[in-house]
MARBABA-128737 format. One record per residue: residue number from 1; residue in one letter; z, x negated, y negated of N, C-alpha, C in turn. Coordinates in nm, 3 decimals, decimal comma, padded with zeros to 5 digits. Each point is the difference from the previous one (the first is absolute). Example, Ala and Ser with C-alpha at 12.3 -4.5 7.8 and 13.67 -1.06 7.14 Angstrom:
# residues 2
- num | residuo | nz | nx | ny | caz | cax | cay | cz | cx | cy
- 1 | A | 00,780 | -01,319 | 00,569 | 00,000 | 00,089 | -00,119 | 00,000 | -00,090 | -00,120 $
- 2 | S | -00,072 | 00,035 | -00,105 | 00,006 | -00,082 | -00,119 | 00,073 | 00,077 | -00,109 $
END
This chain:
# residues 118
- num | residuo | nz | nx | ny | caz | cax | cay | cz | cx | cy
- 1 | M | -02,825 | 03,286 | 00,724 | 00,118 | -00,043 | -00,151 | -00,123 | 00,043 | -00,108 $
- 2 | N | 00,133 | 00,047 | -00,103 | -00,054 | 00,050 | -00,118 | -00,090 | -00,129 | -00,098 $
- 3 | N | -00,136 | 00,013 | -00,039 | -00,073 | -00,106 | -00,067 | 00,016 | 00,059 | -00,148 $
- 4 | N | 00,032 | 00,128 | -00,025 | 00,014 | 00,036 | -00,136 | 00,133 | -00,008 | -00,073 $
- 5 | R | 00,116 | -00,077 | 00,077 | 00,136 | -00,011 | -00,045 | 00,034 | -00,124 | -00,082 $
- 6 | R | 00,026 | 00,037 | -00,128 | -00,005 | -00,127 | -00,061 | 00,061 | -00,103 | 00,051 $
- 7 | R | -00,038 | -00,133 | -00,052 | 00,046 | -00,171 | 00,074 | 00,119 | -00,022 | -00,098 $
- 8 | N | 00,089 | -00,041 | 00,102 | 00,134 | -00,121 | -00,085 | -00,010 | -00,086 | -00,062 $
- 9 | F | -00,111 | -00,072 | -00,015 | 00,032 | -00,102 | -00,107 | -00,138 | 00,033 | -00,144 $
- 10 | R | 00,031 | -00,083 | -00,031 | -00,136 | 00,008 | -00,147 | -00,068 | -00,098 | 00,012 $
- 11 | I | -00,139 | 00,011 | -00,031 | -00,047 | -00,092 | -00,036 | 00,002 | -00,070 | -00,084 $
- 12 | R | 00,000 | -00,140 | -00,025 | 00,038 | -00,088 | -00,166 | -00,113 | -00,046 | -00,013 $
- 13 | S | -00,022 | 00,005 | -00,118 | -00,079 | -00,035 | -00,084 | -00,052 | -00,128 | -00,038 $
- 14 | Q | -00,101 | -00,040 | 00,038 | -00,033 | -00,177 | 00,001 | 00,065 | -00,064 | -00,116 $
- 15 | K | 00,089 | -00,088 | 00,065 | 00,083 | -00,081 | -00,093 | -00,010 | -00,178 | 00,002 $
- 16 | S | -00,010 | -00,073 | -00,087 | -00,028 | -00,120 | -00,011 | 00,120 | -00,021 | 00,050 $
- 17 | F | 00,016 | -00,091 | 00,151 | 00,120 | -00,080 | 00,035 | 00,036 | -00,166 | -00,060 $
- 18 | R | -00,120 | -00,008 | -00,078 | 00,068 | -00,157 | -00,092 | -00,037 | 00,024 | -00,122 $
- 19 | R | 00,136 | -00,027 | -00,060 | 00,059 | 00,009 | -00,114 | -00,082 | -00,119 | -00,074 $
- 20 | R | 00,005 | 00,008 | -00,135 | -00,042 | -00,103 | -00,109 | 00,160 | -00,072 | -00,051 $
- 21 | S | -00,040 | -00,119 | -00,007 | 00,123 | -00,066 | -00,032 | 00,090 | 00,038 | -00,119 $
- 22 | G | -00,033 | 00,067 | -00,097 | 00,072 | 00,041 | -00,113 | 00,059 | 00,152 | -00,022 $
- 23 | S | -00,044 | 00,028 | 00,160 | 00,020 | 00,190 | 00,036 | 00,146 | 00,007 | 00,056 $
- 24 | V | 00,035 | -00,148 | 00,041 | 00,082 | 00,009 | 00,094 | 00,132 | -00,037 | -00,111 $
- 25 | P | 00,112 | 00,111 | 00,028 | 00,097 | -00,083 | -00,092 | 00,099 | -00,092 | 00,058 $
- 26 | S | 00,065 | -00,120 | -00,073 | 00,028 | -00,126 | 00,011 | 00,154 | 00,032 | 00,075 $
- 27 | N | 00,019 | -00,011 | 00,132 | 00,141 | 00,014 | -00,008 | 00,056 | -00,133 | 00,084 $
- 28 | N | 00,125 | -00,094 | -00,010 | 00,044 | -00,099 | 00,041 | 00,008 | 00,005 | 00,140 $
- 29 | N | 00,000 | 00,112 | 00,083 | 00,054 | 00,022 | 00,114 | -00,135 | -00,002 | 00,114 $
- 30 | N | -00,092 | 00,031 | -00,057 | -00,144 | -00,007 | 00,040 | -00,056 | -00,125 | 00,005 $
- 31 | F | -00,035 | -00,031 | 00,154 | -00,086 | -00,137 | 00,000 | -00,121 | 00,016 | 00,087 $
- 32 | N | -00,086 | -00,044 | -00,112 | -00,206 | 00,016 | 00,053 | 00,006 | -00,138 | 00,085 $
- 33 | N | -00,012 | 00,065 | 00,119 | -00,120 | -00,109 | 00,091 | -00,134 | 00,062 | 00,018 $
- 34 | G | -00,080 | -00,049 | -00,027 | -00,143 | 00,092 | 00,002 | -00,067 | 00,158 | -00,070 $
- 35 | N | 00,047 | 00,048 | 00,079 | -00,037 | 00,149 | 00,037 | 00,138 | 00,081 | 00,024 $
- 36 | I | 00,068 | -00,095 | 00,036 | 00,149 | 00,090 | 00,061 | 00,124 | -00,051 | -00,073 $
- 37 | N | 00,046 | 00,115 | -00,074 | 00,106 | -00,030 | -00,083 | 00,157 | 00,068 | 00,071 $
- 38 | F | 00,049 | -00,127 | -00,007 | 00,113 | -00,011 | 00,080 | 00,183 | 00,036 | -00,086 $
- 39 | N | 00,040 | 00,132 | 00,021 | 00,100 | 00,019 | -00,061 | 00,165 | -00,022 | 00,029 $
- 40 | R | 00,024 | -00,106 | -00,054 | 00,164 | -00,002 | 00,086 | 00,085 | 00,096 | -00,034 $
- 41 | N | 00,062 | 00,043 | 00,035 | 00,116 | 00,136 | -00,007 | 00,104 | -00,108 | -00,005 $
- 42 | G | 00,044 | -00,063 | 00,005 | 00,149 | -00,093 | -00,011 | 00,065 | -00,023 | 00,129 $
- 43 | S | -00,103 | -00,012 | 00,105 | 00,039 | -00,008 | 00,135 | 00,079 | -00,149 | 00,012 $
- 44 | M | -00,057 | -00,059 | -00,047 | 00,008 | -00,199 | -00,007 | 00,134 | 00,005 | -00,113 $
- 45 | N | 00,094 | 00,132 | -00,062 | 00,094 | -00,012 | -00,076 | 00,096 | 00,061 | 00,066 $
- 46 | N | -00,028 | 00,059 | 00,090 | 00,127 | 00,100 | 00,088 | 00,059 | -00,101 | 00,109 $
- 47 | V | 00,129 | -00,019 | -00,051 | 00,072 | -00,097 | 00,144 | -00,026 | 00,092 | 00,087 $
- 48 | H | 00,034 | 00,120 | 00,029 | 00,025 | 00,050 | 00,142 | -00,118 | -00,008 | 00,095 $
- 49 | S | -00,127 | 00,016 | -00,089 | -00,146 | 00,016 | 00,087 | -00,004 | -00,171 | 00,008 $
- 50 | V | 00,026 | -00,076 | -00,081 | -00,034 | -00,180 | 00,052 | 00,082 | -00,014 | 00,095 $
- 51 | E | 00,130 | 00,046 | -00,020 | 00,047 | -00,073 | 00,123 | -00,013 | 00,074 | 00,153 $
- 52 | K | -00,068 | 00,115 | -00,007 | -00,030 | 00,118 | 00,103 | -00,149 | -00,111 | 00,075 $
- 53 | A | -00,088 | -00,059 | -00,133 | -00,131 | -00,062 | 00,068 | 00,053 | -00,144 | 00,072 $
- 54 | M | 00,098 | -00,052 | -00,016 | 00,084 | -00,111 | 00,027 | 00,016 | -00,005 | 00,120 $
- 55 | H | 00,076 | 00,120 | 00,036 | 00,072 | 00,022 | 00,149 | -00,142 | 00,033 | 00,063 $
- 56 | K | -00,117 | 00,050 | -00,043 | -00,104 | 00,044 | 00,069 | -00,068 | -00,129 | 00,062 $
- 57 | F | -00,037 | -00,088 | -00,110 | -00,059 | -00,128 | 00,052 | 00,055 | -00,062 | 00,068 $
- 58 | Q | 00,142 | 00,033 | -00,023 | 00,082 | -00,136 | 00,094 | 00,004 | 00,072 | 00,130 $
- 59 | Q | -00,025 | 00,118 | 00,051 | 00,002 | 00,050 | 00,107 | -00,123 | 00,000 | 00,067 $
- 60 | L | -00,103 | 00,015 | -00,055 | -00,129 | -00,031 | 00,002 | 00,002 | -00,147 | 00,084 $
- 61 | A | 00,050 | -00,096 | -00,060 | -00,022 | -00,147 | 00,046 | 00,108 | 00,012 | 00,119 $
- 62 | K | 00,102 | 00,047 | 00,007 | 00,076 | 00,014 | 00,123 | -00,115 | 00,037 | 00,113 $
- 63 | D | -00,063 | 00,080 | -00,017 | -00,088 | 00,115 | 00,143 | -00,092 | -00,092 | -00,029 $
- 64 | A | -00,048 | -00,084 | -00,096 | -00,133 | -00,114 | 00,013 | 00,077 | -00,101 | 00,106 $
- 65 | Q | 00,079 | -00,037 | -00,034 | 00,065 | -00,131 | 00,063 | 00,013 | 00,030 | 00,149 $
- 66 | S | 00,086 | 00,131 | 00,016 | 00,014 | 00,040 | 00,176 | -00,142 | 00,026 | 00,026 $
- 67 | N | -00,108 | 00,060 | -00,042 | -00,122 | -00,024 | 00,067 | -00,064 | -00,129 | 00,043 $
- 68 | G | 00,038 | -00,070 | -00,075 | -00,072 | -00,159 | 00,015 | -00,123 | -00,053 | -00,098 $
- 69 | D | 00,065 | 00,050 | -00,110 | -00,092 | -00,025 | -00,111 | 00,009 | -00,068 | -00,144 $
- 70 | P | 00,051 | -00,132 | 00,009 | 00,078 | -00,045 | -00,104 | -00,082 | -00,032 | -00,085 $
- 71 | V | -00,087 | 00,050 | -00,036 | -00,129 | -00,041 | -00,093 | 00,037 | 00,130 | -00,101 $
- 72 | L | 00,020 | 00,101 | 00,081 | 00,002 | 00,142 | -00,060 | 00,151 | 00,019 | -00,025 $
- 73 | A | 00,091 | -00,041 | 00,040 | 00,152 | -00,020 | -00,015 | 00,050 | -00,047 | -00,159 $
- 74 | Q | -00,133 | -00,102 | 00,045 | 00,041 | -00,083 | -00,150 | -00,076 | 00,047 | -00,138 $
- 75 | N | -00,072 | 00,069 | 00,054 | -00,087 | 00,067 | -00,151 | 00,124 | 00,129 | -00,042 $
- 76 | Y | 00,034 | 00,091 | 00,126 | 00,100 | 00,062 | -00,040 | 00,162 | -00,023 | -00,060 $
- 77 | L | 00,029 | -00,159 | 00,064 | 00,085 | -00,055 | -00,063 | 00,009 | -00,034 | -00,201 $
- 78 | Q | -00,135 | -00,061 | -00,013 | -00,023 | -00,035 | -00,104 | 00,012 | 00,082 | -00,127 $
- 79 | H | -00,057 | 00,192 | 00,068 | -00,016 | 00,093 | -00,029 | 00,178 | 00,032 | -00,135 $
- 80 | A | 00,066 | -00,005 | 00,199 | 00,131 | 00,032 | -00,059 | 00,084 | -00,061 | -00,086 $
- 81 | D | -00,050 | -00,141 | -00,002 | 00,032 | -00,136 | -00,093 | -00,048 | 00,074 | -00,146 $
- 82 | H | -00,086 | 00,003 | 00,002 | -00,060 | 00,088 | -00,146 | 00,104 | 00,120 | -00,034 $
- 83 | Y | -00,003 | 00,093 | 00,052 | 00,068 | 00,111 | -00,034 | 00,177 | -00,027 | 00,010 $
- 84 | L | 00,052 | -00,101 | 00,058 | 00,125 | -00,047 | -00,033 | 00,018 | -00,084 | -00,146 $
- 85 | R | -00,091 | -00,056 | -00,038 | 00,017 | -00,043 | -00,111 | -00,004 | 00,103 | -00,110 $
- 86 | R | -00,085 | 00,082 | 00,019 | -00,014 | 00,120 | -00,120 | 00,132 | 00,065 | 00,023 $
- 87 | Y | 00,067 | 00,012 | 00,149 | 00,109 | 00,078 | -00,011 | 00,112 | -00,081 | -00,066 $
- 88 | N | -00,006 | -00,121 | 00,002 | 00,127 | -00,086 | -00,078 | -00,035 | 00,019 | -00,153 $
- 89 | E | -00,118 | -00,042 | -00,061 | -00,004 | 00,001 | -00,106 | 00,043 | 00,165 | -00,087 $
- 90 | L | -00,041 | 00,114 | 00,070 | 00,024 | 00,108 | -00,021 | 00,176 | 00,047 | -00,030 $
- 91 | N | 00,088 | -00,096 | 00,128 | 00,131 | 00,007 | -00,024 | 00,050 | -00,086 | -00,077 $
- 92 | V | -00,053 | -00,112 | -00,059 | 00,044 | -00,070 | -00,088 | -00,048 | 00,071 | -00,148 $
- 93 | K | -00,095 | 00,041 | -00,036 | -00,066 | 00,124 | -00,122 | 00,179 | 00,104 | 00,003 $
- 94 | K | -00,034 | 00,055 | 00,103 | 00,106 | 00,126 | 00,034 | 00,181 | -00,068 | -00,031 $
- 95 | D | -00,031 | -00,129 | 00,005 | 00,116 | -00,027 | -00,006 | 00,048 | -00,028 | -00,152 $
- 96 | N | -00,111 | -00,065 | -00,039 | 00,022 | -00,056 | -00,166 | 00,010 | 00,147 | -00,078 $
- 97 | S | -00,075 | 00,110 | 00,051 | 00,029 | 00,108 | -00,127 | 00,148 | 00,064 | 00,046 $
- 98 | I | 00,071 | -00,023 | 00,132 | 00,133 | 00,046 | -00,018 | 00,060 | -00,087 | -00,120 $
- 99 | E | -00,021 | -00,095 | 00,040 | 00,121 | -00,115 | -00,058 | -00,025 | 00,047 | -00,199 $
- 100 | K | -00,148 | 00,036 | -00,044 | -00,015 | 00,033 | -00,079 | 00,031 | 00,097 | -00,025 $
- 101 | S | 00,036 | 00,134 | 00,049 | 00,052 | 00,106 | -00,066 | 00,157 | -00,013 | 00,023 $
- 102 | K | 00,058 | -00,088 | 00,086 | 00,138 | -00,008 | 00,008 | 00,045 | -00,100 | -00,126 $
- 103 | D | -00,118 | -00,101 | -00,039 | 00,056 | -00,021 | -00,141 | 00,025 | 00,058 | -00,096 $
- 104 | K | -00,122 | 00,087 | -00,034 | -00,009 | 00,122 | -00,095 | 00,139 | 00,054 | 00,009 $
- 105 | D | 00,033 | 00,088 | 00,071 | 00,143 | 00,074 | 00,052 | 00,068 | -00,083 | -00,041 $
- 106 | I | 00,033 | -00,115 | 00,022 | 00,169 | -00,075 | -00,078 | -00,077 | -00,012 | -00,132 $
- 107 | D | -00,085 | -00,005 | -00,049 | -00,056 | -00,050 | -00,121 | 00,018 | 00,137 | -00,123 $
- 108 | L | -00,027 | 00,128 | 00,086 | 00,038 | 00,103 | -00,040 | 00,157 | 00,065 | -00,036 $
- 109 | Q | 00,072 | -00,101 | 00,144 | 00,177 | 00,079 | -00,012 | 00,064 | -00,090 | -00,101 $
- 110 | Q | -00,088 | -00,106 | -00,037 | 00,066 | -00,134 | -00,090 | -00,029 | 00,085 | -00,131 $
- 111 | N | -00,098 | 00,030 | -00,028 | -00,036 | 00,058 | -00,155 | 00,080 | 00,139 | -00,034 $
- 112 | Q | 00,005 | 00,072 | 00,154 | 00,127 | 00,126 | -00,054 | 00,136 | -00,017 | -00,037 $
- 113 | K | 00,057 | -00,103 | 00,033 | 00,114 | -00,065 | 00,005 | -00,014 | -00,001 | -00,124 $
- 114 | K | -00,071 | -00,117 | -00,068 | -00,025 | -00,038 | -00,113 | 00,021 | 00,101 | -00,101 $
- 115 | D | -00,079 | 00,068 | 00,018 | -00,022 | 00,150 | -00,046 | 00,134 | 00,067 | -00,052 $
- 116 | L | 00,057 | -00,010 | 00,132 | 00,129 | 00,096 | 00,003 | 00,110 | -00,074 | -00,071 $
- 117 | A | -00,002 | -00,151 | 00,044 | 00,097 | -00,093 | -00,105 | 00,028 | 00,044 | -00,144 $
- 118 | I | -00,124 | 00,017 | -00,070 | -00,022 | -00,021 | -00,147 | 00,044 | 00,142 | -00,040 $
END
């Protein structure tokens, strides 16, 4: 082995891993839990990912029930129920936004007809 060969990595300078509270930019999507920052990337706002998680926990509950573990099955069903509630909330929001956009389109069409009549 050639010991004179250049290394593939760089040595990092010593950095402090703790930040002062004033040096961290405030972002509404970051939740500080002790030393851990949890950044939500919108996964609970995406209908498809919520639906996928709901189906995952329903399947895990079925598997746990078939393996004879009713406590674990109930736990998974509670998780699935949480995702089902969130899924329904997102669908209601989606339906409301669609209705609002239709109402705006109707209003625009009526205003255009009024402008043409004048």
